[in-house]
N, C-alpha and C positions, 0 to 999 in steps of 0.2 A: 269858186264854184263849190258846191257841197253835194255829197251823196248821202241821202237819208234812207237807210234800210229800216223799214218799220215792220215788225212782226205784230200782228193783231194784238193789241193790249200792252205792248212793250214799248220802250223808248226807241230813240233813233241812234244809229251809229253814224258819225260824221267823218267823211274822208275827202281828200282832195279829188277832184274829178275832171281835170282838164282832158279834153279829147283832141290831141294833136293828130295822132295817127290811129292808135288803137288803145282803148281803155277797157279794162276788165274789172268786173265787179262780182265778188263772190256772193252767191245766194246761200244764206246760212241754214236754210231748212228746205226739205223736199217740197216741190210744188204739188199740191193736192187739189182734187176737184173742188170747185167753189172758190179757190184762191184767185186773187187778181194781182198782176204785176203792172205797175204804172211807171212808165219812163217819161220824165219831163226833160225836154231839151229845146235848144234853139239852133236851127240851121244857120250857118254863116250867111252874111248878106250876099256873098258871091258863091254860095254853095253850088257844087255840081252834083254831088251825091253823098249819101251816107247809108250805113247799114246798122241794124240792131239784131243781134243774134242771141238765142238761148242755146247753151251748149252743155253737154255732159262730159264726164272725165275721159271717156273714150274718144272724144273729139267729134261725136255725132252732133249735128246741128238740129236741134228739136224744132226750131222755128227761126226763120230769117225774114226780116222786113228790110227790103232794099229800096231806097227812094232815089230816083234819077230825075233831077230837075230839068235837065236838058231835053229829055224825051217825054216828060210828064208821065212817067211810068212808076208804079209801085209793084215790085216783084216779091211774092211770098213763096218761100220754099223751105225745104229741109234736106239734109244730106246725112246719110248714115255712113259709118266707117266701111260698110260692105259695098260702098260706091253707089247704092241706090239713091236716087234723088228725084224730086218732082217740083215743078215750078208752076205758079199761077201768076200771070201778068195782068195787072189792072191798068188800063190806059185812060188818061183823063185829058180833057181839053185844057187850054191855058188858065181858065178861071175855076176849074173844079178840082184840081189836085189838092188833096186834103192837107198838104204841107206847103208852107211858104217860106222863102228865104227871109231870114232875119226875124221871123215871128215864132214865139214860143209855142210848143205843142205838147200834148199829153198823149202818149201811145198807151192804150189800155190793152192788156192781154189777160183775158179771163180764161181760166182752166175749166173746161166743161168735161163731161164724162168721156166723150170720144173726139173732142175737137177743141181748138182755141177759138175764142170769140175776140176779134180785134176791133178796136175803135180808135179814132183819132179825135182828140179834144171833144169827147162825148158823142161823136157821130159814128155810127156803125160803118166799118170798113169791109170786113169779110169774116168767114169761118174757114179754118184750116184743120183738117183731120190730123190726129196724133199719128206720127210714124215712129217717134221715139217717146218712150214713157216720160211724162212730165216729172214723175217722182225721181228720175235720174238726173235732172237738170241741176247743175252746180254753179254755173257762171253765166252772166250776161256780158257780151262783148259789144262794144260800140266803135264803129270805124267810120272815118270820113269827115265831112265838113259840118260838124255839129258840136255844140258845147252842151255837156251834161249839167243839168241843174239838180235833178233828184231822181231817185229810184225808190219806189215804195212796194213792199210786199204785204199783202193782207188778205 
């Protein structure tokens, strides 16, 4: 597996990116309005759940995308170190969950002025308001039953 961090107009940094339990990827530059983070991964064939987080140095979760295959739920949330948190659950029927076991996907996270615009393999998923400034995000964490192929910043 490879991790490709691409800053607009620059080359790629290649790293090993096996995701057994928790993988952490440094984001080398501040996320600005207009930037897009693209995470490409493949859930395991027997996946139960996985999570993708954007985190700052203080441990605040700027954005969390949690996929639960057993319940057909995608939970979007954030959590600040001051313990404030908010969640949005999106429930799908068996055929409409935008993630599938064993099938590669691309999670798009576009930084807008006041919110993130989320998409899965080109299809709109949701908007989530900023609760933690995107410019403070330093790390993407990936946990659970998913293999990372690529991370792009641009």
